C-alpha positions as CSV (number, residue, x, y, z in Angstrom):
1,M,16.7,-35.8,-2.2
2,A,19.8,-33.6,-2.2
3,E,22.7,-34.8,-4.4
4,K,25.8,-35.6,-2.4
5,T,28.7,-33.5,-3.7
6,S,32.3,-33.9,-2.9
7,S,34.7,-31.3,-1.5
8,S,35.8,-30.6,-5.1
9,S,32.4,-29.2,-6.0
10,P,31.5,-26.7,-3.3
11,N,30.4,-24.0,-5.8
12,L,27.8,-26.2,-7.5
13,I,25.2,-25.9,-4.7
14,C,22.3,-23.5,-5.1
15,P,22.1,-21.3,-1.9
16,L,18.3,-21.6,-2.0
17,C,17.4,-25.3,-2.5
18,L,20.9,-26.7,-1.4
19,D,20.9,-29.0,-4.4
20,I,23.2,-29.1,-7.5
21,F,22.3,-26.2,-9.7
22,V,19.6,-26.7,-12.4
23,E,19.8,-24.0,-15.0
24,A,22.1,-21.8,-13.0
25,T,20.9,-18.2,-13.5
26,I,22.8,-15.1,-12.6
27,L,21.5,-11.9,-11.0
28,T,23.2,-9.1,-13.0
29,S,23.4,-6.6,-10.2
30,C,25.6,-8.6,-7.9
31,G,26.6,-11.8,-9.8
32,H,25.1,-14.3,-7.4
33,T,23.8,-17.5,-9.0
34,F,20.7,-19.6,-8.2
35,C,18.6,-22.2,-9.9
36,R,16.2,-20.7,-12.3
37,R,13.3,-22.6,-10.7
38,C,14.3,-21.3,-7.3
39,L,14.3,-17.7,-8.5
40,N,10.9,-18.3,-10.1
41,K,9.6,-19.5,-6.7
42,Y,11.2,-16.6,-4.9
43,D,9.8,-14.1,-7.4
44,L,6.2,-15.3,-6.7
45,T,6.1,-13.2,-3.5
46,H,7.4,-10.1,-5.3
47,Q,5.1,-9.8,-8.4
48,D,4.1,-6.2,-7.5
49,L,7.7,-5.0,-7.9
50,D,9.6,-4.3,-11.1
51,H,12.9,-5.7,-9.6
52,M,14.3,-8.6,-7.5
53,V,16.2,-8.2,-4.2
54,C,19.1,-10.7,-4.1
55,P,18.4,-13.2,-1.3
56,L,22.1,-13.1,-0.3
57,C,23.3,-9.5,-0.5
58,R,20.0,-7.6,-1.0
59,E,21.2,-5.8,-4.1
60,I,18.5,-4.9,-6.6
61,T,18.2,-6.5,-10.1
62,K,15.8,-4.9,-12.5
63,L,13.4,-7.3,-14.1
64,S,11.8,-7.0,-17.6
65,A,8.3,-8.1,-18.6
66,N,9.3,-11.8,-18.6
67,R,10.9,-11.4,-15.2
68,V,13.2,-14.4,-14.3
69,D,12.9,-16.0,-17.7
70,D,14.9,-13.0,-19.2
71,L,17.8,-13.3,-16.8
72,R,21.1,-14.7,-18.2
73,L,22.2,-18.3,-17.5
74,N,25.6,-18.7,-15.8
75,V,27.3,-20.6,-18.6
76,S,30.4,-21.3,-16.5
77,I,28.5,-22.9,-13.5
78,N,26.3,-24.9,-15.8
79,G,29.3,-26.3,-17.6
80,C,30.8,-27.4,-14.3
81,V,27.5,-29.0,-13.3
82,D,27.5,-31.0,-16.6
83,D,31.1,-32.1,-15.9
84,Y,30.2,-33.1,-12.4
85,H,27.2,-35.2,-13.5
86,A,29.3,-36.9,-16.2
87,K,32.0,-37.8,-13.7
88,C,29.5,-39.1,-11.1
89,G,27.4,-41.1,-13.5
90,G,24.8,-38.5,-14.3
91,M,21.6,-37.6,-12.5
92,N,20.1,-41.1,-12.7
93,A,23.1,-42.5,-10.8
94,V,22.3,-40.2,-7.9
95,L,18.6,-40.9,-8.0
96,E,19.2,-44.6,-8.0
97,M,21.8,-44.2,-5.2
98,C,24.6,-45.5,-7.5
99,Q,27.3,-43.8,-5.4
100,K,30.8,-44.1,-6.7
101,C,33.8,-45.3,-4.7
102,T,35.5,-42.4,-2.9
103,P,38.9,-43.8,-1.7
104,C,40.2,-44.8,-5.1
105,K,40.1,-43.3,-8.6
106,S,38.4,-46.2,-10.3
107,L,35.0,-44.5,-10.3
108,K,33.4,-48.0,-9.7
109,D,30.0,-48.3,-8.1
110,A,30.2,-48.4,-4.3
111,V,29.2,-51.8,-2.7
112,S,29.8,-50.8,1.0
113,F,30.1,-47.9,3.3
114,C,32.6,-47.5,6.2
115,R,31.0,-45.6,9.0
116,T,34.4,-45.1,10.7
117,C,36.1,-43.6,7.6
118,N,33.0,-42.0,6.1
119,Y,34.0,-43.6,2.8
120,Y,32.0,-45.3,0.0
121,M,33.9,-48.4,-1.2
122,C,34.0,-50.5,-4.3
123,D,34.6,-54.3,-4.0
124,E,38.4,-53.9,-4.3
125,C,38.6,-51.2,-1.6
126,L,36.3,-53.4,0.6
127,H,38.7,-56.3,0.2
128,C,41.6,-54.2,1.3
129,H,39.6,-52.8,4.2
130,Q,38.7,-56.3,5.4
131,H,42.2,-57.8,5.2
132,L,44.4,-54.9,6.3
133,T,43.3,-55.5,9.9
134,V,46.3,-53.6,11.3
135,V,45.0,-50.4,9.7
136,F,41.3,-50.9,9.6
137,E,40.6,-53.2,12.6
138,G,37.3,-52.3,14.3
139,H,35.9,-50.3,11.4
140,E,32.2,-50.6,11.0
141,I,31.2,-51.5,7.4
142,V,27.6,-51.7,6.1
143,S,26.3,-52.9,2.7
144,M,25.0,-50.4,0.1
145,D,22.0,-52.7,-0.5
146,D,21.1,-52.3,3.2
147,V,21.5,-48.5,2.9
148,I,19.4,-48.3,-0.2
149,E,16.7,-50.5,1.3
150,G,16.6,-48.4,4.4
151,K,17.7,-51.2,6.7
152,V,20.6,-49.2,8.1
153,S,21.5,-45.6,8.2
154,I,25.0,-44.3,7.3
155,G,24.5,-41.3,9.7
156,H,26.0,-37.9,9.2
157,L,28.7,-37.5,6.6
158,F,31.4,-34.9,7.4
159,E,33.6,-33.2,4.8
160,K,37.3,-33.5,5.4
161,C,39.2,-30.3,6.4
162,S,41.2,-28.9,3.5
163,I,44.0,-27.8,6.0
164,H,44.0,-30.7,8.5
165,K,43.5,-33.4,5.9
166,Q,42.5,-36.3,8.2
167,K,40.1,-34.2,10.4
168,N,36.4,-33.9,9.8
169,K,34.7,-30.6,9.6
170,D,32.3,-31.5,12.4
171,M,32.0,-28.1,14.0
172,F,30.3,-24.9,12.9
173,C,31.5,-21.3,13.6
174,E,28.5,-19.0,14.1
175,D,30.7,-15.9,13.8
176,C,32.3,-16.9,10.4
177,K,29.4,-19.0,9.1
178,V,31.8,-21.8,8.1
179,H,32.3,-25.5,8.9
180,V,35.6,-26.2,10.7
181,C,37.5,-29.1,12.3
182,H,38.6,-29.1,16.0
183,K,42.1,-28.0,15.1
184,C,40.8,-25.1,13.1
185,V,38.8,-24.0,16.1
186,L,42.0,-23.9,18.2
187,V,44.0,-22.1,15.5
188,G,41.6,-19.5,14.1
189,H,38.3,-19.5,15.9
190,K,39.2,-19.4,19.6
191,A,36.9,-16.5,20.7
192,H,34.1,-17.4,18.3
193,E,30.9,-19.1,19.1
194,I,31.3,-22.8,18.1
195,K,28.6,-25.4,17.8
196,N,28.8,-29.1,17.1
197,Q,27.9,-29.6,13.5
198,V,25.2,-32.2,14.3
199,D,23.7,-30.1,17.0
200,F,23.8,-27.1,14.7
201,E,22.0,-29.0,11.9
202,K,19.4,-30.3,14.4
203,E,18.7,-26.8,15.7
204,L,18.4,-25.4,12.2
205,R,16.1,-28.3,11.3
206,R,14.0,-27.6,14.3
207,K,13.7,-23.9,13.3
208,V,12.7,-24.9,9.7
209,T,10.3,-27.5,10.9
210,D,8.7,-24.9,13.3
211,L,8.5,-22.4,10.5
212,A,6.9,-24.9,8.2
213,Q,4.3,-25.8,10.8
214,R,3.6,-22.1,11.4
215,C,3.3,-21.6,7.7
216,A,0.8,-24.4,7.5
217,D,-1.1,-23.1,10.5
218,K,-1.2,-19.6,9.1
219,K,-2.3,-20.8,5.7
220,A,-5.1,-22.8,7.3
221,E,-6.1,-19.8,9.4
222,L,-6.2,-17.4,6.5
223,E,-8.1,-19.9,4.3
224,K,-10.6,-20.3,7.1
225,N,-10.8,-16.5,7.5
226,I,-11.4,-16.1,3.8
227,Q,-14.3,-18.6,4.0
228,N,-15.7,-16.7,7.0
229,I,-15.4,-13.4,5.1
230,E,-17.5,-14.8,2.3
231,I,-20.1,-16.0,4.8
232,Q,-20.2,-12.5,6.3
233,R,-20.4,-11.0,2.8
234,H,-23.6,-13.0,2.2
235,E,-25.0,-11.7,5.5
236,V,-24.0,-8.1,4.6
237,H,-25.6,-8.4,1.2
238,T,-28.8,-9.7,2.9
239,A,-28.8,-6.7,5.3
240,V,-28.1,-4.2,2.5
241,Q,-30.9,-5.7,0.4
242,T,-33.2,-5.3,3.4
243,L,-32.1,-1.6,3.6
244,L,-32.7,-1.2,-0.1
245,D,-36.2,-2.8,0.1
246,D,-37.0,-0.4,3.0
247,V,-36.0,2.6,0.9
248,R,-38.0,1.3,-2.1
249,Q,-41.1,0.7,0.1
250,A,-40.7,4.2,1.5
251,Y,-40.4,5.5,-2.1
252,S,-43.6,3.7,-3.0
253,I,-45.5,5.2,-0.1
254,K,-44.2,8.7,-0.9
255,A,-45.0,8.2,-4.6
256,K,-48.6,7.4,-3.7
257,E,-48.8,10.4,-1.5
258,L,-47.2,12.6,-4.2
259,E,-49.7,11.2,-6.7
260,E,-52.6,12.2,-4.4
261,N,-51.1,15.6,-3.9
262,L,-50.8,15.9,-7.7
263,R,-54.4,15.0,-8.1
264,N,-55.4,17.6,-5.5
265,L,-53.3,20.3,-7.2
266,T,-54.7,19.3,-10.6
267,D,-58.3,19.6,-9.3
268,Q,-57.5,23.0,-7.8
269,I,-56.0,24.2,-11.1
270,H,-58.9,22.8,-13.0
271,A,-61.3,24.6,-10.7
272,L,-59.4,27.9,-11.2
273,Q,-59.6,27.3,-14.9
274,H,-63.4,26.8,-14.8
275,S,-63.7,29.9,-12.6
276,F,-61.7,32.0,-15.1
277,D,-63.8,30.6,-18.0
278,D,-67.0,31.6,-16.2
279,D,-65.8,35.2,-15.6
280,L,-64.7,35.5,-19.3
281,N,-68.1,34.2,-20.5
282,V,-69.9,36.8,-18.4
283,L,-67.8,39.6,-20.1
284,K,-68.4,38.0,-23.5
285,S,-72.1,38.0,-22.9
286,K,-72.1,41.6,-21.8
287,D,-70.2,42.7,-25.0
288,R,-72.6,40.8,-27.2
289,Q,-75.5,42.5,-25.5
290,R,-73.8,45.9,-26.1
291,I,-73.3,45.0,-29.8
292,K,-76.9,44.1,-30.0
293,S,-77.8,47.4,-28.5
294,I,-75.5,49.4,-30.8
295,C,-76.8,47.6,-33.8
296,S,-80.3,48.3,-32.6
297,S,-79.4,51.9,-32.0
298,I,-77.7,52.4,-35.3
299,T,-80.7,51.1,-36.9
300,L,-82.7,53.7,-35.1
301,V,-80.5,56.6,-35.9
302,D,-79.5,55.5,-39.4
303,N,-82.8,56.7,-40.7
304,D,-83.2,59.0,-43.7
305,R,-86.4,60.4,-42.4
306,L,-84.6,61.7,-39.2
307,G,-81.9,63.6,-41.2
308,H,-78.1,63.5,-40.6
309,L,-77.3,62.9,-36.9
310,E,-73.8,62.2,-35.2
311,T,-73.4,59.1,-33.0
312,D,-70.5,58.2,-30.4
313,T,-69.2,54.5,-30.3
314,L,-67.4,52.8,-27.3
315,S,-65.5,49.4,-27.0
316,A,-63.4,47.6,-24.2
317,H,-60.7,44.8,-23.9
318,I,-59.6,42.8,-20.9
319,L,-56.7,40.6,-20.1
320,L,-44.9,31.6,-15.3
321,C,-33.8,20.9,-8.9
322,E,-4.2,1.9,2.4
323,E,10.5,-12.4,4.4
324,L,9.6,-16.0,6.1
325,D,9.1,-14.7,9.5
326,A,7.6,-11.1,9.6
327,M,4.6,-12.3,7.6
328,L,3.8,-15.0,10.0
329,K,3.7,-12.4,12.8
330,E,1.0,-10.3,11.3
331,V,-2.2,-10.4,13.2
332,T,-5.2,-11.9,11.4
333,D,-8.4,-9.9,11.6
334,H,-11.1,-12.3,12.9
335,T,-13.6,-9.8,14.1
336,S,-14.3,-7.2,11.4
337,A,-16.4,-9.5,9.2
338,E,-18.6,-10.5,12.1
339,A,-19.0,-6.9,13.2
340,I,-19.9,-5.9,9.7
341,K,-22.8,-8.4,9.7
342,K,-24.1,-7.2,13.1
343,K,-23.9,-3.5,12.2
344,A,-25.5,-4.2,8.8
345,Q,-28.4,-6.1,10.4
346,E,-29.0,-3.2,12.9
347,K,-29.8,-0.8,10.1
348,R,-33.4,0.5,10.3
349,F,-35.4,2.7,8.0
350,K,-37.2,5.7,9.5
351,P,-39.7,7.5,7.3
352,A,-39.5,11.3,6.8
353,D,-42.2,13.9,7.3
354,D,-44.3,14.8,4.3
355,T,-43.9,18.5,3.7
356,R,-41.2,18.6,0.9
357,L,-41.1,17.0,-2.5
358,D,-37.6,15.4,-2.1
359,L,-36.6,11.8,-1.7
360,G,-33.3,12.5,0.0
361,S,-30.0,10.8,-0.8
362,I,-27.5,8.1,0.1
363,A,-24.1,9.6,1.1
364,E,-21.1,8.2,-0.8
365,Y,-17.9,7.2,1.1
366,T,-15.0,5.3,-0.6
367,D,-12.1,3.4,1.0
368,H,-9.2,1.2,-0.3
369,P,-10.3,-2.5,-0.3
370,S,-8.8,-3.7,3.0
371,T,-11.6,-6.2,4.0
372,A,-11.8,-4.9,7.5
373,T,-11.6,-1.2,6.7
374,L,-14.0,-1.4,3.7
375,N,-16.6,-3.3,5.6
376,K,-16.3,-1.2,8.7
377,K,-17.1,1.9,6.6
378,A,-20.0,0.1,5.0
379,Q,-21.4,-0.7,8.4
380,E,-21.2,2.9,9.6
381,K,-23.7,3.9,6.9
382,M,-27.0,5.0,8.6
383,F,-30.2,6.2,7.2
384,K,-30.2,9.9,8.3
385,P,-33.7,11.5,8.6
386,A,-34.5,14.8,7.0
387,D,-35.7,17.6,9.2
388,D,-39.4,17.9,10.0
389,T,-40.1,20.5,7.3
390,C,-39.1,18.3,4.4
391,L,-40.9,15.8,2.4
392,D,-38.2,13.2,1.8
393,L,-37.3,9.6,2.6
394,R,-34.2,10.4,4.8
395,S,-30.6,9.8,3.7
396,I,-28.0,7.2,4.6
397,S,-24.7,8.6,5.9
398,G,-22.1,8.4,8.6
399,S,-21.5,10.9,11.5
400,D,-20.7,14.6,10.9
401,P,-17.2,15.2,9.7
402,K,-14.8,16.1,12.5
403,M,-11.1,16.0,13.6
404,E,-9.8,15.1,17.0
405,V,-6.2,15.2,18.4
406,I,-5.7,11.8,20.0
407,Q,-2.0,12.1,20.9
408,R,0.5,14.9,21.6
409,V,4.2,14.0,21.6
410,A,7.1,16.2,22.5
411,L,10.0,15.7,20.1
412,R,13.7,15.6,21.2
413,G,14.6,18.4,18.8
414,G,13.4,20.5,16.0
415,M,11.6,18.5,13.3
416,S,13.2,18.8,9.9
417,G,11.2,16.2,8.0
418,M,8.4,13.7,8.5
419,A,7.2,10.6,6.6
420,R,4.6,7.9,7.0
421,Y,6.1,4.8,8.7
422,S,2.9,2.7,9.1
423,Q,-0.8,3.4,9.5
424,S,-0.3,4.5,13.0
425,S,3.3,5.8,13.2
426,V,5.7,8.3,11.6
427,A,9.4,8.7,11.0
428,I,10.8,12.0,12.2
429,G,14.0,13.4,10.7
430,Y,16.2,15.8,12.6
431,G,18.8,18.1,11.1
432,M,21.6,20.3,12.5
433,Y,21.4,20.1,16.3
434,S,19.5,16.8,16.8
435,Q,20.7,14.4,14.1
436,G,19.1,11.0,13.3
437,I,15.6,9.5,12.9
438,D,12.9,8.6,15.4
439,I,9.9,6.3,14.9
440,I,6.9,7.5,16.9
441,D,3.5,5.8,17.1
442,S,0.1,7.1,17.9
443,N,0.3,5.7,21.4
444,G,3.3,8.0,22.1
445,G,5.9,5.2,21.8
446,K,9.4,6.3,20.6
447,Q,12.4,4.4,19.2
448,R,15.5,5.4,17.3
449,Y,15.8,4.2,13.7
450,R,19.2,2.4,13.5
451,N,19.1,0.6,10.2
452,T,21.2,3.3,8.5
453,P,24.4,5.1,9.5
454,L,22.3,8.2,10.1
455,S,22.4,8.3,13.9
456,D,25.1,11.0,13.7
457,M,24.1,12.6,10.4
458,N,21.7,15.4,9.5
459,C,18.3,14.2,8.2
460,Y,16.5,17.1,6.6
461,D,13.7,15.0,5.0
462,L,12.9,11.4,4.4
463,V,10.5,8.9,2.8
464,L,10.2,5.1,3.0
465,Q,9.5,3.0,0.0
466,R,7.3,-0.1,-0.1
467,D,10.2,-2.6,0.2
468,G,11.5,-0.8,3.3
469,A,14.2,1.2,1.5
470,L,14.8,4.7,2.9
471,C,15.5,7.9,0.9
472,V,17.1,10.6,3.0
473,S,17.9,14.2,2.3
474,T,21.2,15.2,4.0
475,G,21.8,18.6,2.6
476,F,21.4,21.1,-0.2
477,T,22.6,18.9,-3.1
478,E,22.4,15.1,-2.2
479,A,19.9,12.5,-1.1
480,Y,20.9,8.9,-0.3
481,I,18.9,5.7,-0.7
482,Y,19.5,2.9,1.9
483,S,18.2,-0.6,1.8
484,S,16.1,-2.0,4.6
485,L,19.2,-3.6,6.0
486,G,21.2,-0.3,6.1
487,S,23.4,-0.6,3.0
488,R,23.6,2.5,0.7
489,K,22.0,1.7,-2.6
490,G,22.2,5.0,-4.5
491,T,22.8,8.7,-4.4
492,I,20.8,11.5,-6.0
493,H,22.6,14.8,-6.9
494,V,20.6,18.0,-7.5
495,R,22.2,21.3,-8.4
496,N,21.2,24.9,-7.8
497,S,19.2,24.2,-4.6
498,R,18.1,27.3,-2.5
499,Y,17.7,25.2,0.6
500,F,17.9,21.5,1.7
501,L,16.2,19.0,-0.6
502,R,12.7,17.7,0.1
503,V,11.9,14.1,-0.8
504,N,8.7,12.1,-1.4
505,R,7.6,9.0,-3.4
506,S,4.8,8.1,-5.8
507,P,2.4,5.2,-5.3
508,T,4.8,3.2,-7.6
509,D,7.9,4.2,-5.6
510,E,9.2,6.8,-7.9
511,I,11.3,9.3,-5.9
512,I,10.2,12.9,-6.0
513,I,12.7,15.7,-5.3
514,T,12.0,19.4,-4.8
515,N,14.5,22.1,-4.0
516,Y,12.5,25.3,-3.5
517,G,12.7,26.1,-7.1
518,K,10.2,26.0,-9.9
519,Q,10.8,22.3,-10.8
520,V,9.7,18.9,-9.6
521,Y,12.2,16.1,-10.3
522,I,10.9,12.5,-10.7
523,Y,13.5,9.6,-10.4
524,D,13.1,5.9,-10.8
525,P,12.8,3.9,-7.5
526,T,16.6,3.3,-7.4
527,G,17.4,7.0,-7.8
528,S,19.7,6.2,-10.7
529,T,17.6,7.7,-13.5
530,L,15.9,11.1,-13.8
531,K,12.7,10.1,-15.6
532,H,10.9,13.5,-15.7
533,T,11.2,17.1,-14.8
534,V,8.0,19.2,-14.3
535,Q,8.1,23.0,-14.5
536,T,6.0,24.8,-11.9
537,K,4.6,28.3,-11.8
538,H,5.7,28.9,-8.1
539,D,8.6,28.0,-6.0
540,T,7.9,24.5,-4.8
541,E,8.7,22.9,-1.4
542,Q,6.4,19.9,-1.3
543,A,5.2,17.6,-4.1
544,F,3.0,14.5,-4.1
545,I,2.0,12.2,-7.0
546,T,-1.5,10.7,-6.9
547,G,-2.6,7.3,-8.1
548,S,-3.8,8.9,-11.3
549,G,-0.4,10.5,-11.9
550,L,-1.3,14.1,-11.1
551,I,1.2,16.2,-9.1
552,V,0.1,18.2,-6.1
553,T,2.5,20.9,-5.0
554,S,2.8,23.4,-2.2
555,S,5.0,26.4,-1.7
556,C,4.6,26.1,2.1
557,C,6.6,28.9,3.7
558,D,6.6,31.2,0.7
559,N,4.5,34.3,0.7
560,P,1.9,34.0,-0.8
561,S,1.6,30.3,0.0
562,V,-0.2,28.3,-2.7
563,V,-1.2,24.7,-3.5
564,T,-1.4,23.8,-7.2
565,V,-2.2,20.6,-9.2
566,Y,-0.2,19.8,-12.4
567,D,-0.1,17.0,-14.9
568,R,3.3,15.6,-16.1
569,D,3.4,18.1,-19.0
570,G,3.3,21.0,-16.5
571,T,-0.3,22.0,-17.2
572,A,-1.6,23.6,-14.0
573,G,-5.0,24.0,-12.5
574,E,-6.2,26.9,-10.4
575,S,-4.1,27.5,-7.3
576,L,-5.4,27.6,-3.7
577,Q,-3.8,30.7,-2.1
578,A,-3.5,31.4,1.6
579,P,-4.1,34.8,3.2
580,E,-1.0,36.9,3.8
581,F,1.4,35.4,6.4
582,A,-0.5,32.1,6.5
583,Y,1.2,29.0,5.1
584,L,-0.3,26.0,3.3
585,Y,0.9,22.4,3.9
586,A,-0.6,19.6,1.8
587,A,-0.9,15.8,2.2
588,V,-2.4,13.3,-0.3
589,D,-4.0,10.2,1.2
590,E,-4.2,6.7,-0.5
591,Q,-7.6,7.6,-1.9
592,D,-6.1,10.7,-3.8
593,R,-7.9,13.0,-1.4
594,V,-6.0,16.2,-0.6
595,Y,-5.7,17.6,2.9
596,V,-4.5,21.2,3.2
597,A,-3.5,22.7,6.6
598,S,-3.6,26.5,6.7
599,V,-1.1,27.6,9.4
600,D,-1.3,31.1,11.0
601,V,1.5,31.3,13.6
602,D,0.7,34.9,14.6
603,N,-2.8,33.8,15.7
604,S,-1.7,30.3,16.7
605,S,-4.3,28.7,14.5
606,V,-4.4,25.7,12.2
607,V,-7.4,25.1,9.9
608,I,-7.5,21.8,7.9
609,R,-9.6,21.4,4.9
610,L,-10.3,18.3,2.7
611,Y,-10.4,18.6,-1.0
612,D,-11.4,16.3,-3.9
613,L,-9.5,16.4,-7.2
614,D,-11.7,17.8,-10.0
615,G,-9.4,17.5,-13.0
616,L,-6.5,19.8,-12.2
617,N,-8.5,21.8,-9.7
618,L,-9.3,21.2,-6.0
619,K,-12.9,21.1,-4.9
620,E,-13.5,21.7,-1.2
621,R,-15.4,18.9,0.5
622,V,-15.0,19.7,4.2
623,E,-13.6,22.5,6.4
624,F,-13.0,20.8,9.8
625,N,-13.4,22.6,13.1
626,A,-10.1,24.1,14.4
627,V,-8.0,21.6,16.3
628,D,-6.2,22.4,19.5
629,M,-2.5,22.7,18.7
630,T,0.4,24.9,19.9
631,L,2.4,26.6,17.2
632,K,5.9,27.9,17.8
633,D,7.2,28.2,14.2
634,E,5.9,28.4,10.7
635,W,7.9,25.3,9.8
636,C,5.4,22.5,9.9
637,D,4.6,19.2,8.1
638,L,1.4,17.2,7.4
639,V,1.2,13.5,6.6
640,S,-1.7,11.1,5.8
641,L,-1.2,7.8,7.6
642,S,-4.5,6.2,6.7
643,P,-7.9,7.2,5.4
644,D,-8.9,8.2,9.0
645,M,-5.6,9.4,10.6
646,L,-3.2,12.3,10.0
647,A,0.0,13.4,11.6
648,F,0.9,17.1,12.0
649,A,4.3,18.3,13.3
650,C,5.4,21.8,14.2
651,W,9.0,22.3,15.4
652,K,9.2,20.2,18.6
653,K,5.6,19.0,18.7
654,L,3.9,16.1,17.0
655,Y,0.1,15.5,16.9
656,F,-1.8,12.4,15.8
657,I,-5.3,13.5,14.5
658,K,-8.3,11.1,14.1
659,V,-10.5,12.0,11.1
660,S,-14.2,11.1,11.0
661,L,-16.1,11.6,7.8
């Protein structure tokens, strides 16, 4: 139960638990103070971040390895809390409902409570209250024993107004967020929205109760969904095991056929060997016969009685295989796990023809472990038959790789920069003539981004961090970082820029800055510290950092246009180079795959290729068929929204592209 504090201790209440501070702990960035246990609870939902966002002002406080435990205690507040407990009888007094008398200074235990005065009273004050009938006639007094035992309720207690001493602060000003009395309303809050304090608390309690119920419902729903996912996982494993058994059975059949084929070939080879042996034996026999004849002849001619004769002799030789209310609104996926089981059970094995010694293969496709996405991709695996001239088992794969434009959107001005906003939407920045930022989704919906004062400012490039913070390039030398609520958190200054700054972020929210020079600047997520500078071989317009820490760069509109991969020491792999007057725009997706768009404005063509990282080199996996897009300018941008969707922008046109692998 919350400890009752007097008007003399308004600064001893934790803004989170609304109780007297316990181990008051200070956030170093802004100075706001909370209970250490409250901060630990609040931090449980932010374990993936290296900082804490203040619940009151949204300022960021960096956290060390021990997180909240390393934050400093607020010695001043903790001292005041100790003094307050000592004055009021300590914590046990509160827990035992040993409330002190409030009208007098005796600090005796209260024995009664006056509902009319809103005062706790000791026995002496009660005696005065009962006998001074001229002053206290009609006042309603209840016993503290009845209050403690729950027989009566003392109702709502109002704090006295510090200006109008005898008036209760029984109103609440919505505009100023303060409790006021009726006279204060007339004096300083005439045009403000005022609510009765009791009604305000009831409304707030209803909201909290509703949120608590929704939290409980959502928790139960998610737990049930987790159980369902495990059930479907078992079904999927059963279906996959069936598929594996089919492949092994097919292998067994093919192995037997191959063994028979081996025996046939072996017999043919042995027959050939016997045939050659027979032919050689015939030759050998003939030569032996000739030797016999020669020996016989030499015997005949080597005869002393015939004299010296000459004889001629002859001889012959014959024969190489991707805060308490937004989370509750997120839609829970109830269908993917069921669909996974159904599609997995529909898999069938179709044997191949028997004319090539090849077992086939199972195509590999990886995705980030979103349950719905991962299992959907697993379901799309099919056993793909080899053609009729091959002796193999068939292979398991998805459909042929392709790209398709699913939405074309006309922009309100010339695009200067583009960034991923969600898995199906982008943020478009406009500079010079059409300032501000638009959010556009794959259904063609548009809205202005109004969380920052950028509606009338140039936005040459932008990127959103995981906590909703926005980094915006506004010119040649500066980029600003805004919180999700619109307050400016930091400024990045870069010198010697040839053109406006380009911005991006790493998977860990490091901020990447390029300025058309031969450097890539890497800042910490707040933009306050330059962590690393990477020297590049070419002028660099775009830069991305992969999950493994490699840096993918593109020179974009430079001629020649190149895409190069570096490590953080500046060691480079072999560059991809575009033909003359074609320009390369890169995008790295959440699986560290690299898409490269080759833009040829003169021929109005865009060819997009997908590459895998092979060390510091790029290994081409797919060249997609040309997509139908209109080009008006060489200034373009390419962004990966999800493993199966890209966004491509060219001047005043935006395209959402579906990718099928």
